[in-house]
PAZAPA-4460 file (N, C-alpha, C; in steps of 0.05 Angstrom, whole numbers, plus 32768, in hexadecimal, padded with zeros to 4 digits):
% residues 197
    n_x    n_y    n_z   ca_x   ca_y   ca_z    c_x    c_y    c_z   seq   type   mol
   82E5   818B   7FF8   82C8   8190   7FFD   82BE   817C   8011     1      M     A
   82AF   8186   8025   82A3   8174   8039   828C   8164   802D     2      T     A
   8287   814D   8039   8272   813B   8030   8257   8149   8034     3      A     A
   8245   8143   8021   822A   814F   8023   821D   8145   803D     4      V     A
   820F   8156   804B   8201   814F   8063   81E6   8143   805C     5      Q     A
   81DC   8132   806D   81C3   8124   8067   81AC   8137   8063     6      S     A
   81AB   814C   8073   8195   8160   8070   8197   816F   8056     7      Y     A
   81B0   8174   804C   81B4   8182   8033   81AB   8170   801C     8      E     A
   81B2   8157   801D   81A9   8144   8008   818A   8142   8008     9      L     A
   817E   8141   8020   8161   813F   8022   8153   8158   8016    10      R     A
   815E   816F   801D   8153   8188   8013   8155   818A   7FF4    11      D     A
   816C   8182   7FEA   8170   8182   7FCD   815D   816E   7FC0    12      F     A
   815C   8157   7FCB   8149   8142   7FC1   812D   814D   7FC0    13      F     A
   8124   815A   7FD6   8109   8165   7FD7   8104   8179   7FC0    14      S     A
   8119   8189   7FBA   8116   819D   7FA5   8114   818F   7F8A    15      Y     A
   8125   817B   7F85   8124   816C   7F6B   8109   815F   7F68    16      V     A
   80FF   8153   7F7D   80E4   8146   7F7C   80CF   815B   7F75    17      I     A
   80D1   8172   7F81   80BD   8187   7F7B   80BE   818F   7F5E    18      S     A
   80D5   818F   7F51   80D7   8195   7F35   80CA   8180   7F24    19      V     A
   80CF   8167   7F2A   80C1   8151   7F1B   80A3   8154   7F1D    20      F     A
   809A   815A   7F35   807D   815B   7F39   8070   8174   7F2C    21      E     A
   807E   818A   7F2D   8074   81A2   7F20   8073   819F   7F02    22      R     A
   8086   8190   7EF6   8087   818C   7ED9   8077   8173   7ED1    23      L     A
   806B   8166   7EE4   805A   814E   7EDF   806A   8138   7ED1    24      D     A
   8083   8133   7EDB   8094   811E   7ED0   8091   8106   7EE3    25      I     A
   8087   80EF   7EDA   8085   80D7   7EEB   80A2   80CF   7EF4    26      P     A
   80A4   80C8   7F0E   80BE   80C0   7F18   80BB   80AD   7F2F    27      Y     A
   80D1   80A0   7F37   80D1   8091   7F50   80ED   8091   7F5B    28      M     A
   80EF   8093   7F76   8109   8091   7F84   8111   8074   7F85    29      V     A
   812A   806F   7F7D   8135   8054   7F7C   8150   8053   7F8A    30      V     A
   815F   803E   7F85   817B   803C   7F8E   817E   803B   7FAC    31      G     A
   8196   8044   7FB5   819D   8043   7FD1   818A   8053   7FE3    32      G     A
   8181   806A   7FDA   8170   807B   7FEA   8156   806C   7FF0    33      F     A
   814A   805E   7FDC   8132   804E   7FE1   8138   8036   7FF2    34      A     A
   814E   8029   7FED   8155   8011   7FFD   8159   8019   801B    35      A     A
   8165   8030   8020   8168   803A   803C   814D   8041   8048    36      I     A
   813C   804C   8037   8121   8054   8041   8112   803C   804B    37      F     A
   8113   8026   803C   8105   800D   8044   8115   7FFB   8056    38      Y     A
   812F   7FFD   8055   8140   7FE9   8062   8152   7FF5   8077    39      G     A
   816B   7FEB   8077   817F   7FF2   808B   818E   800C   8084    40      E     A
   8193   801D   8097   81A2   8036   8092   81BE   8030   8087    41      P     A
   81C7   8040   8075   81E3   8040   806C   81E8   805B   8060    42      R     A
   8202   8061   805C   8209   807B   8050   8202   807B   8032    43      L     A
   81F6   8091   8029   81F3   8095   800C   81F7   80B3   8007    44      T     A
   8205   80B9   7FF2   820B   80D5   7FEC   81FC   80E0   7FD5    45      I     A
   81EA   80D1   7FCA   81D9   80DB   7FB4   81BE   80CC   7FB4    46      D     A
   81AD   80D5   7FA2   8193   80C9   7F9F   818F   80C1   7F82    47      V     A
   8184   80AA   7F7E   817E   80A0   7F63   8160   80A2   7F5E    48      D     A
   8159   80AD   7F47   813D   80B0   7F3F   8139   80A7   7F22    49      I     A
   8126   8095   7F1E   811E   808E   7F03   8108   80A1   7EFB    50      V     A
   810A   80AD   7EE4   80F6   80C1   7EDB   80EF   80BD   7EBE    51      A     A
   80D5   80BF   7EB9   80CC   80BE   7E9D   80CE   80D9   7E90    52      D     A
   80E7   80E4   7E90   80EC   80FF   7E85   80EF   80FD   7E67    53      I     A
   80E2   8110   7E5A   80E2   8111   7E3C   80F0   812A   7E33    54      R     A
   80F7   812B   7E19   8105   8142   7E0E   80F4   815C   7E12    55      L     A
   80DA   8159   7E11   80C8   8170   7E14   80CB   817D   7E30    56      A     A
   80D3   816D   7E44   80D6   8176   7E5F   80F0   8186   7E64    57      H     A
   8103   8182   7E52   811F   818C   7E57   8121   81AA   7E5C    58      V     A
   8116   81BB   7E4B   8119   81D8   7E50   8110   81E1   7E6C    59      P     A
   80F8   81D8   7E74   80EE   81E0   7E8F   80FE   81D3   7EA5    60      A     A
   8107   81BB   7EA0   8117   81AD   7EB5   8131   81BC   7EB9    61      F     A
   813F   81C3   7EA4   8158   81D1   7EA6   8154   81EC   7EB4    62      I     A
   813E   81FA   7EAD   8138   8214   7EB8   8134   8213   7ED7    63      Q     A
   812B   81FC   7EE0   8127   81F8   7EFD   8140   81F6   7F0D    64      A     A
   8157   81F2   7EFF   8171   81EF   7F0D   8185   8203   7F03    65      F     A
   8181   821D   7F0A   8193   8232   7EFF   81AF   8231   7F0A    66      P     A
   81C2   8237   7EF9   81DE   823A   7F01   81E0   8256   7F10    67      I     A
   81F0   8259   7F25   8203   8246   7F31   81F8   8235   7F48    68      P     A
   81DE   8238   7F4E   81D3   8229   7F64   81D3   820B   7F5F    69      D     A
   81D0   8203   7F45   81CF   81E7   7F3E   81E0   81E3   7F25    70      Y     A
   81E6   81CA   7F20   81F4   81C4   7F06   81E6   81AC   7EFA    71      Y     A
   81DC   81B0   7EE1   81D2   819A   7ED0   81D7   81A3   7EB4    72      V     A
   81E0   8191   7EA3   81E7   8197   7E88   81CF   8191   7E75    73      S     A
   81C4   81A5   7E67   81AE   81A0   7E55   81B5   818C   7E40    74      E     A
   81CD   8190   7E34   81D6   817D   7E20   81D8   8161   7E2B    75      E     A
   81E2   815F   7E44   81E5   8145   7E51   81CA   8138   7E56    76      G     A
   81B6   8148   7E5E   819B   813D   7E63   818F   8133   7E49    77      V     A
   8191   8143   7E34   8186   813A   7E1A   8194   8121   7E10    78      R     A
   81AE   811F   7E13   81BD   8107   7E0B   81B5   80EF   7E1C    79      D     A
   81B1   80F4   7E36   81A9   80DE   7E48   818E   80D3   7E41    80      S     A
   817B   80E5   7E3A   8160   80DC   7E32   8162   80CB   7E19    81      I     A
   8171   80D5   7E05   8174   80C8   7DEC   8181   80AC   7DEF    82      A     A
   8195   80AB   7E00   81A5   8092   7E03   819D   8081   7E1B    83      R     A
   818B   808C   7E2B   8180   807E   7E43   8196   8077   7E57    84      C     A
   81A6   808B   7E5F   81B9   8086   7E75   81B6   809D   7E89    85      Y     A
   81C0   809A   7EA1   81BB   80AE   7EB6   81C9   80C8   7EB2    86      P     A
   81BD   80DD   7EBC   81CA   80F7   7EBE   81C6   8101   7EDB    87      F     A
   81D6   8115   7EE3   81D3   811E   7EFE   81CE   813C   7F00    88      N     A
   81C2   8144   7F16   81BD   815F   7F1D   81CD   8164   7F37    89      V     A
   81DD   8178   7F38   81EF   817D   7F4F   81E9   8198   7F5B    90      I     A
   81EB   8199   7F75   81EA   81B3   7F84   8206   81B9   7F8D    91      Q     A
   8215   81C9   7F7F   8232   81CD   7F85   8238   81D7   7FA2    92      P     A
   8226   81E7   7FAD   822B   81F2   7FC8   822C   81DD   7FDD    93      S     A
   821E   81C6   7FD9   821E   81B1   7FED   822B   8197   7FE4    94      T     A
   822D   8194   7FCA   8237   817B   7FBF   8221   8166   7FBC    95      G     A
   8208   816E   7FC2   81F1   815B   7FBF   81ED   8155   7FA1    96      A     A
   81E6   813B   7F9C   81E3   8132   7F81   81CB   811F   7F7E    97      K     A
   81BC   8123   7F69   81A7   8111   7F62   81AC   8105   7F47    98      V     A
   81AD   80EA   7F45   81B0   80DC   7F2C   8195   80D6   7F21    99      D     A
   8190   80DE   7F08   8176   80DA   7EFB   8179   80C6   7EE4   100      I     A
   8169   80B1   7EE5   816A   809D   7ED0   8151   80A0   7EBE   101      V     A
   8155   80AA   7EA5   813D   80AB   7E93   8131   808F   7E90   102      P     A
   8117   808D   7E8D   8109   8074   7E8D   8116   805F   7E7B   103      M     A
   8121   804A   7E86   812E   8035   7E75   8118   8024   7E68   104      P     A
   811F   8016   7E53   810B   8007   7E44   8103   7FEC   7E50   105      P     A
   8111   7FE3   7E66   810B   7FC9   7E70   80F0   7FC7   7E7E   106      D     A
   80E2   7FB1   7E7A   80C7   7FAE   7E85   80C5   7FB1   7EA4   107      P     A
   80DA   7FA7   7EB2   80D9   7FA8   7ECF   80D7   7FC5   7ED9   108      F     A
   80E8   7FD6   7ECE   80E8   7FF2   7ED8   80CD   8000   7ED1   109      T     A
   80C3   7FFB   7EB9   80A9   8007   7EB1   8093   7FFE   7EC4   110      R     A
   8092   7FE4   7ECB   807E   7FDB   7EDD   8082   7FE6   7EF9   111      L     A
   809B   7FE8   7F02   80A1   7FF3   7F1C   8098   8010   7F1E   112      A     A
   809B   801F   7F08   8092   803B   7F08   8073   803C   7F0C   113      L     A
   8065   802A   7EFF   8048   8029   7F02   8040   8022   7F1E   114      Q     A
   8050   8012   7F2C   8049   8008   7F47   8054   801B   7F5D   115      R     A
   8062   8030   7F56   806F   8042   7F6A   805A   804B   7F7E   116      R     A
   8063   8053   7F95   8050   805C   7FAA   805A   8076   7FB7   117      Q     A
   8047   8086   7FC0   804C   809F   7FCC   8051   809B   7FEA   118      R     A
   8068   80A4   7FF4   806F   809F   8010   807B   80B8   801D   119      L     A
   8077   80BA   8037   8084   80D0   8046   80A2   80C8   804A   120      E     A
   80B4   80DB   8046   80D0   80D5   8049   80DE   80E5   805E   121      Y     A
   80D0   80F8   806C   80DD   8107   8081   80C9   810E   8097   122      D     A
   80D4   8119   80AD   80C4   8120   80C4   80AF   8136   80BE   123      E     A
   80B4   8146   80AA   80A2   815C   80A3   808A   8152   8092   124      A     A
   8089   8138   808C   8073   812D   807D   8075   8130   805F   125      G     A
   808C   8138   8055   808F   813A   8038   808E   811F   802B   126      Q     A
   8082   811E   8013   807E   8105   8005   808C   8105   7FEA   127      T     A
   8091   80EC   7FE0   809C   80E9   7FC5   8093   80CD   7FBB   128      A     A
   8097   80C9   7FA2   8090   80AF   7F96   80A8   809C   7F97   129      S     A
   80A5   8086   7FA5   80BA   8072   7FA8   80B4   8058   7F9A   130      F     A
   80C9   804B   7F90   80C6   8030   7F88   80BB   801F   7F9F   131      I     A
   80AC   800A   7F9B   80A1   7FFA   7FB1   80B8   7FEA   7FBE   132      T     A
   80B3   7FE1   7FD7   80C6   7FD0   7FE4   80CB   7FB7   7FD5   133      A     A
   80B6   7FAB   7FC9   80BA   7F92   7FB9   80CC   7F98   7FA1   134      E     A
   80C7   7FAE   7F94   80D7   7FB4   7F7C   80F3   7FBD   7F81   135      D     A
   80F8   7FC9   7F98   8114   7FD1   7F9E   8124   7FB8   7FA4   136      I     A
   8118   7FA3   7FB0   8127   7F8A   7FB4   812F   7F7F   7F99   137      I     A
   811C   7F7E   7F86   8122   7F73   7F6B   8138   7F84   7F5E   138      I     A
   8134   7F9F   7F5F   8147   7FB1   7F52   8163   7FAD   7F5E   139      A     A
   8165   7FAA   7F78   817F   7FA6   7F84   818C   7F8B   7F7D   140      K     A
   817B   7F77   7F79   8185   7F5D   7F70   818F   7F5E   7F53   141      L     A
   8181   7F6D   7F43   818A   7F72   7F27   81A5   7F80   7F28   142      I     A
   81A7   7F95   7F38   81C0   7FA4   7F3A   81D7   7F93   7F44   143      A     A
   81D1   7F81   7F57   81E5   7F6E   7F61   81EE   7F5B   7F4B   144      Y     A
   81DB   7F51   7F3C   81E2   7F3F   7F26   81F4   7F4D   7F12   145      R     A
   81EF   7F66   7F0D   81FD   7F75   7EF8   8219   7F7F   7F01   146      E     A
   821B   7F85   7F1B   8234   7F92   7F25   8244   7F80   7F38   147      T     A
   8237   7F6C   7F44   8243   7F5B   7F58   824B   7F6B   7F71   148      Q     A
   8240   7F83   7F74   8245   7F93   7F8C   8234   7F89   7FA3   149      S     A
   8241   7F81   7FB9   8233   7F76   7FD1   8220   7F8B   7FDD   150      D     A
   8225   7FA4   7FD8   8214   7FBA   7FE3   81F7   7FB5   7FDA   151      K     A
   81F3   7FAD   7FC1   81D8   7FAA   7FB7   81CA   7F92   7FC4   152      H     A
   81D9   7F7C   7FC8   81CD   7F65   7FD6   81C6   7F6C   7FF3   153      F     A
   81D8   7F7B   8000   81D3   7F83   801C   81BA   7F95   801D   154      R     A
   81B7   7FA7   800A   81A0   7FB8   8009   8186   7FA8   8007   155      D     A
   8186   7F94   7FF4   816F   7F83   7FF0   8168   7F74   800A   156      A     A
   817D   7F6A   8017   817A   7F5B   8030   816D   7F6D   8046   157      R     A
   8178   7F86   8048   816D   7F99   805C   8150   7F9F   8058   158      G     A
   8148   7FA3   803E   812C   7FA9   8039   811B   7F91   803F   159      V     A
   8123   7F7A   8037   8113   7F62   803C   8110   7F5D   805A   160      L     A
   8125   7F61   8069   8123   7F5C   8086   8111   7F70   8094   161      M     A
   8115   7F8A   808D   8105   7F9F   809B   80E8   7FA0   8092   162      L     A
   80E3   7F97   807A   80C7   7F98   8070   80BA   7F7C   8070   163      Q     A
   80C6   7F69   807F   80BD   7F4D   807E   809F   7F4A   8084   164      W     A
   8095   7F59   8096   8079   7F55   809E   8065   7F60   808A   165      D     A
   806E   7F71   8078   805B   7F7D   8065   8062   7F77   8047   166      T     A
   8079   7F6B   8042   8081   7F67   8027   8071   7F51   801A   167      I     A
   806B   7F54   8000   805C   7F3F   7FF1   8071   7F2D   7FE3   168      D     A
   8078   7F17   7FF0   808D   7F06   7FE7   8086   7EFA   7FCB   169      L     A
   806D   7EF4   7FC7   8065   7EE9   7FAD   806A   7EFD   7F96   170      N     A
   8064   7F17   7F9C   8069   7F2C   7F88   8087   7F2E   7F82   171      A     A
   8097   7F2D   7F97   80B4   7F2E   7F93   80BE   7F16   7F83   172      V     A
   80B3   7EFF   7F89   80BC   7EE7   7F7B   80B4   7EE8   7F5D   173      R     A
   809B   7EF2   7F58   8093   7EF5   7F3C   80A4   7F09   7F2D   174      R     A
   80A9   7F1F   7F3A   80BA   7F34   7F2E   80D6   7F2B   7F2A   175      G     A
   80E1   7F1C   7F3D   80FC   7F12   7F3B   80FE   7EFD   7F24   176      A     A
   80E9   7EED   7F21   80E9   7EDA   7F0B   80E9   7EE8   7EF0   177      R     A
   80D8   7EFD   7EEE   80D7   7F0C   7ED5   80F0   7F1B   7ECF   178      G     A
   80FF   7F23   7EE4   8118   7F32   7EE0   8131   7F20   7EDE   179      A     A
   812C   7F06   7EE1   8142   7EF3   7EDF   8154   7EF2   7EF8   180      G     A
   8149   7EF9   7F0F   8159   7EF8   7F28   814B   7EE7   7F3D   181      V     A
   813A   7ED4   7F34   812C   7EC4   7F48   813F   7EB3   7F59   182      E     A
   8154   7EA9   7F4E   8167   7E99   7F5E   8174   7EAA   7F73   183      Q     A
   817B   7EC3   7F6C   8187   7ED5   7F80   8172   7EDB   7F96   184      L     A
   8159   7EDE   7F8E   8145   7EE4   7FA2   8142   7ECD   7FB6   185      F     A
   8142   7EB4   7FAB   8140   7E9C   7FBD   8158   7E9B   7FD0   186      E     A
   8170   7EA2   7FC6   8187   7EA3   7FD8   8184   7EB8   7FED   187      Q     A
   817A   7ECF   7FE5   8175   7EE5   7FF8   8160   7EDC   800D   188      L     A
   814B   7ECF   8004   8136   7EC6   8016   8141   7EB3   802B   189      L     A
   8152   7EA1   8022   815E   7E8D   8035   816F   7E9B   8049   190      E     A
   817F   7EAF   8041   8191   7EBE   8053   8180   7ECC   8068   191      I     A
   816A   7ED9   805F   815A   7EE9   8071   814B   7ED6   8085   192      V     A
   8142   7EBF   807B   8135   7EAB   808C   8149   7EA3   80A2   193      H     A
   8161   7E9D   809B   8176   7E95   80AE   817C   7EAC   80C2   194      N     A
   817D   7EC4   80B8   8183   7EDB   80C9   816D   7EE0   80DE   195      D     A
   8155   7EDA   80D6   813E   7EDF   80E7   8137   7EC7   80F9   196      M     A
   8144   7EB1   80F4   813D   7E99   8104   8146   7E9C   8121   197      A     A
***
């Protein structure tokens, strides 16, 4: 199977977003897609979305993704909500995939959802709710701490560099302290200072 094309992923993403909004499910775009949006381009083959999806939403959510055009397991969604781990929705014809994370219990993610912002994400002026630039830096530092994958640290660096003139460094520092990644943020800040010198 050939790799999903960027326009296919964008179109599928737009459809998934429209389902969340039609069903009035609070959500925010996170992960690599958000990091690329704010920071430096890199390849990503899926989209990560945190959503406050509840069991009551499941029947209408599943109905919005009929087989064979889409694949999502109702049993898997219910289990994911109960156990708070990601599930995915796939478009078999393109290979496009969206990973959905039911609202985790941690305070940082709940606050980040409250702070999310509506942004245009394509040339046609389509909009979606994104995690803020400040919060994606913190989220990427948390992911780096947990996985030790350099990709997450590079994403955080790219966002900080490209958003340098508008980012609220004090907000990032407070959030990083609360999430236990303040030392990583200070390391990141020093690297970016040196890169920009």
